[in-house]
C-alpha positions in Angstrom: 0.0 0.0 0.0 1.7 3.2 -1.2 -0.3 6.3 -0.4 2.8 8.5 -1.2 2.2 7.8 -5.0 -1.4 9.0 -4.7 -0.5 12.1 -2.8 2.3 12.9 -5.2 -0.2 12.7 -8.1 -2.4 15.2 -6.2 0.5 17.6 -5.7 1.3 17.4 -9.4 -2.3 18.1 -10.3 -2.7 21.1 -7.9 0.4 22.7 -9.4 -0.7 21.9 -12.9 -4.1 23.6 -12.4 -2.2 26.7 -11.1 0.0 26.8 -14.1 -2.9 26.3 -16.5 -4.6 29.4 -14.9 -1.4 31.4 -15.3 -1.0 30.4 -18.9 -4.6 31.4 -19.6 -3.6 34.9 -18.7 -4.2 34.9 -14.9 -2.0 37.4 -13.0 1.3 36.1 -11.7 0.5 38.0 -8.5 -2.2 35.4 -7.6 0.5 32.8 -7.3 3.6 34.8 -6.1 3.3 38.5 -5.1 6.3 40.7 -4.2 5.2 43.7 -2.2 7.1 46.8 -1.3 6.5 49.8 0.8 4.3 52.5 -0.9 7.2 55.0 -0.4 9.7 53.0 -2.5 10.0 50.7 -5.4 11.9 47.5 -6.1 13.7 49.3 -8.9 14.7 52.1 -6.6 16.1 49.6 -4.1 18.0 47.8 -6.9 19.6 50.9 -8.5 20.1 52.8 -5.3 23.2 52.8 -3.0 24.1 49.6 -1.2 23.9 45.9 -2.1 21.8 44.4 0.7 18.7 42.2 0.7 15.5 43.6 -0.8 13.0 45.3 1.6 9.8 43.4 0.6 7.1 41.1 1.9 5.9 38.1 0.0 2.5 36.7 -0.8 2.7 33.0 -1.9 -0.6 31.8 -3.2 0.3 28.4 -4.8 -2.1 26.1 -3.0 0.1 22.9 -3.2 -1.4 21.1 -0.1 -4.9 22.3 -0.8 -8.4 20.8 -0.7 -7.7 17.6 -2.8 -4.7 16.7 -0.7 -6.7 17.2 2.5 -9.6 15.2 1.0 -7.3 12.2 0.5 -5.8 12.4 3.9 -9.2 12.7 5.6 -10.1 9.3 4.1 -7.2 7.6 5.9 -8.0 5.8 9.1 -7.2 7.7 12.3 -5.5 6.2 15.2 -3.7 7.1 18.4 -1.0 4.7 17.3 0.7 4.3 14.0 -1.5 3.8 10.9 -0.2 0.3 10.2 -1.9 -0.8 13.4 -5.4 0.0 12.0 -5.0 -2.5 9.2 -5.7 -5.2 11.8 -9.3 -3.9 12.0 -9.8 -2.6 8.5 -9.6 -4.5 5.3 -6.8 -3.1 3.0 -9.0 -3.5 -0.1 -11.7 -1.3 1.6 -9.1 1.4 2.4 -7.9 1.4 -1.2 -11.4 1.8 -2.3 -12.0 4.8 0.0 -8.8 6.4 -1.3 -9.8 5.7 -4.9 -13.2 7.5 -4.3 -11.4 10.4 -2.7 -9.0 10.8 -5.7 -11.6 10.4 -8.4 -11.9 13.7 -10.2 -9.0 15.2 -8.2 -6.2 14.1 -10.5 -7.1 15.4 -13.9 -3.8 14.3 -15.5 -5.2 10.8 -15.3 -8.5 11.7 -17.0 -6.9 11.3 -20.5 -6.3 7.6 -19.7 -8.8 4.8 -20.6 -9.5 3.9 -17.0 -8.7 6.6 -14.5 -9.9 4.5 -11.6 -7.5 1.7 -12.6 -4.7 4.2 -12.9 -5.4 5.2 -9.2 -5.3 1.6 -8.2 -1.9 1.3 -9.9 -0.7 4.3 -7.8 -1.8 3.1 -4.4 -2.4 -0.6 -4.7 -0.2 -3.6 -4.4 0.9 -4.0 -8.1 4.4 -2.8 -7.3 6.9 -1.5 -9.8 5.3 -3.3 -12.7 2.0 -1.4 -12.1 3.7 1.9 -11.9 5.7 1.1 -15.0 2.5 0.4 -16.9 1.0 3.7 -15.6 4.1 5.6 -16.7 3.6 4.0 -20.1 0.0 5.1 -20.2 1.0 8.7 -19.3 3.6 8.8 -22.1 1.0 7.3 -24.5 -1.5 10.1 -23.5 1.1 12.7 -24.2 1.9 11.1 -27.5 -1.8 11.2 -28.5 -1.9 14.9 -27.9 0.3 15.3 -31.0 -1.1 12.5 -33.1 -3.9 12.3 -35.6 -5.1 14.7 -38.3 -3.4 18.0 -38.1 -1.0 16.6 -35.5 2.7 17.2 -35.1 4.8 14.2 -36.3 8.0 15.8 -35.1 6.6 16.2 -31.6 5.4 12.6 -31.5 8.9 11.4 -32.4 10.5 13.7 -29.9 8.3 12.3 -27.1 9.5 8.8 -28.2 13.1 9.9 -28.1 12.7 11.8 -24.9 11.3 8.7 -23.2 14.3 6.7 -24.2 16.7 9.5 -23.1 15.3 10.2 -19.6 13.5 6.9 -18.8 9.9 5.9 -18.6 9.4 5.8 -14.8 6.5 7.4 -13.1 8.8 10.0 -11.4 9.5 11.5 -14.9 6.2 10.7 -16.6 4.0 12.5 -14.1 5.6 15.9 -14.2 6.0 15.8 -18.0 2.4 14.8 -18.6 1.2 17.4 -16.1 3.0 20.2 -17.8 1.8 19.1 -21.3 -1.8 19.1 -20.0 -1.5 22.5 -18.4 -0.2 24.1 -21.6 -2.8 22.3 -23.7 -5.6 23.1 -21.2 -4.7 26.8 -21.5 -5.2 26.7 -25.2 -1.5 26.9 -26.0 0.5 24.9 -28.5 2.4 22.4 -26.5 4.5 21.1 -29.4 7.6 23.0 -28.3 7.8 21.5 -24.8 9.0 18.0 -25.8 11.7 19.6 -28.1 12.9 22.0 -25.4 13.0 19.3 -22.7 14.9 17.0 -25.1 17.5 19.7 -25.8 17.8 20.3 -22.0 18.2 16.7 -21.3 20.9 16.3 -24.0 22.8 19.2 -22.6 22.6 17.7 -19.1 23.9 14.4 -20.1 26.4 15.2 -22.9 27.5 18.8 -22.5 30.4 19.4 -20.1 28.7 22.6 -18.9 25.4 20.9 -18.3 22.0 22.4 -18.7 22.1 26.2 -18.5 19.4 28.1 -16.7 18.2 31.6 -17.6 20.4 33.3 -15.0 23.6 31.4 -15.9 23.5 28.5 -13.4 24.3 25.0 -14.6 22.6 21.7 -13.8 25.4 19.3 -14.3 25.3 15.5 -14.4 27.5 13.8 -11.9 31.1 13.5 -13.4 34.4 11.9 -12.5 36.7 13.5 -10.0 39.3 13.9 -12.8 37.1 16.6 -14.2 37.3 18.9 -11.1 40.6 20.5 -12.0 39.4 21.5 -15.4 36.1 22.7 -14.1 37.7 24.7 -11.3 40.0 26.4 -13.8 36.9 27.3 -16.0 35.1 28.7 -12.9 38.1 30.9 -12.1 38.4 32.1 -15.7 34.7 32.9 -15.9 34.8 34.7 -12.4 32.2 32.2 -11.1 32.8 33.3 -7.6 29.7 31.5 -6.4 31.1 28.2 -7.8 27.8 27.4 -9.6 29.6 25.4 -12.2 31.3 23.3 -9.5 28.3 22.3 -7.4 27.4 19.2 -9.5 30.9 17.8 -9.1 30.6 17.2 -5.3 27.2 15.4 -5.3 26.9 11.6 -5.1 25.6 9.8 -8.1 22.3 8.6 -6.9 18.8 7.8 -8.3 17.4 10.7 -6.3 20.1 13.1 -7.7 19.2 12.2 -11.3 15.5 12.4 -10.7 15.6 15.8 -9.0 17.9 17.2 -11.8 15.7 15.8 -14.6 12.5 17.1 -13.1 14.1 20.5 -12.7 15.2 20.4 -16.4 11.6 19.4 -17.5 10.0 22.3 -15.5 12.7 24.9 -16.4 12.5 24.1 -20.1 8.7 24.1 -20.3 8.1 27.2 -18.1 10.8 29.3 -19.8 9.3 28.4 -23.2 5.7 29.0 -22.1 6.3 32.3 -20.3 9.3 33.6 -22.4 11.5 34.0 -19.3 14.8 34.1 -21.1 13.9 37.0 -23.4 12.3 38.9 -20.5 15.4 38.3 -18.2 17.7 39.7 -20.9 15.5 42.7 -21.6 15.2 43.6 -17.9 19.0 43.2 -17.4 19.7 45.5 -20.4 17.3 48.2 -19.1 18.7 48.0 -15.7 22.3 48.6 -17.0 20.9 51.8 -18.5 20.0 53.0 -15.0 23.6 53.3 -13.9 24.5 56.4 -12.0 26.9 57.9 -9.6 25.2 55.9 -6.9 25.8 52.5 -8.5 27.7 51.3 -11.6 26.1 49.1 -14.3 28.0 46.0 -13.3 27.0 46.4 -9.6 23.3 46.7 -10.6 23.6 43.6 -12.8 25.2 41.6 -10.0 22.6 42.6 -7.5 19.8 41.9 -10.0 21.1 38.3 -10.6 21.7 37.9 -6.9 18.1 38.8 -6.1 16.7 36.8 -8.9 18.4 33.7 -7.5 17.4 34.7 -3.9 13.7 34.9 -4.7 14.1 31.6 -6.5 15.7 29.8 -3.6 13.3 31.2 -1.0 10.2 30.0 -3.0 11.7 26.6 -3.9 12.7 25.9 -0.3 9.3 26.6 1.1 7.4 24.5 -1.5 9.8 21.6 -1.5 9.9 21.3 2.3 6.1 21.5 2.6 5.5 18.8 0.0 8.2 16.4 1.1 7.3 16.7 4.8 3.6 16.4 3.9 3.8 13.3 1.7 6.1 11.5 4.1 4.1 12.5 7.1 0.9 10.7 6.0 2.6 7.7 4.4 3.7 5.3 7.1 2.3 2.4 5.1 5.2 2.4 2.8 7.9 5.1 2.5 9.9 5.7 -0.6 12.2 8.7 -0.6 12.1 9.0 -4.3 8.4 9.6 -4.4 8.7 12.5 -1.9 11.8 13.8 -3.8 9.9 13.7 -7.1 6.8 15.6 -5.8 9.0 18.0 -3.8 11.3 18.8 -6.7 8.3 19.4 -9.1 6.5 21.7 -6.8 9.8 23.3 -5.7 10.9 24.0 -9.2 7.6 25.4 -10.3 7.6 27.7 -7.2 11.2 28.8 -8.2 9.9 29.7 -11.7 6.8 31.6 -10.3 9.1 33.7 -8.1 11.4 34.5 -11.0 8.4 35.4 -13.2 7.0 37.6 -10.5 10.3 39.4 -10.0 10.7 40.1 -13.6 7.1 41.3 -13.9 7.5 43.7 -10.9 10.7 45.2 -12.4 9.1 45.6 -15.8 6.3 47.6 -14.3 8.8 49.7 -12.3 10.8 50.3 -15.6 7.6 51.6 -17.3 7.0 48.6 -19.5 4.8 45.6 -19.8 5.6 41.9 -20.5 
């Protein structure tokens, strides 16, 4: 019995609905709102003297552990002892049925499948890895069908097939990928670019020495041999990478969790940047900020602080979302605990929160600069 899988699916669906609303034209402030004092602006703080932290307050409206999550957990048996003890008095099949009923209609990414209730059973039942593998196959098949048929996109279909071979067909990858495709499609957008962008990002991660590059110049690097450290350190010094962003990937253990977190980040970053045009907006804001140089602050100092704040907002949002999800999914899942499930859900929610914070920061600065996105 693995309720973590079910709760992970609910988390993905909650985040997917939020993204769909944003892509439909909803204001970013509904999901992540940066507020400053009426007597000053974010732009004024950034271009004024000093290089400290921003003076702001935050409104974080992404309802990750919202009503559907609570609906599922409320269907779980209550006990003064550990949940496993209750299975002596309640049939496991009945418990699975109750959770199936609670999830029905709450995980819309499964609605495209032939039998959503069977998909839920594969998530929470006793079918083990084989059942989850079949569900991942079904999700990739549903994504494939988005681009098939009359008026379809054969190139996108082929890209989905190649991407599946490149990153693997497990549920930890299939669920975030299918969720993002559904959000973009549900918002009435053309989702064909997403598989291509994700494929390019994954190829860079696996085969480029510099890894997958983010909008702000960080690198998501696959684990490498220790013999590469000297060369990477030299490159970091030559590129004045004082934050050692290029080196971080070299000192992490090669584990399934590491690969899963990295690939989920690449999937989300690639899809979000494409859907919201973050790279072009980042460059435009950076260029306009450099034009605000004055005796108070030089252009390079403004740029450094801009990038620092961009990353700071990202880390703050990612930390909050990731911790909430991983603690939440593990806290109600004493039937069977798999750290990869919590890691997958937490990484997906955390990376989306990171992108929302970046999006909100750029939007706020564009308004202060007198423009619109």
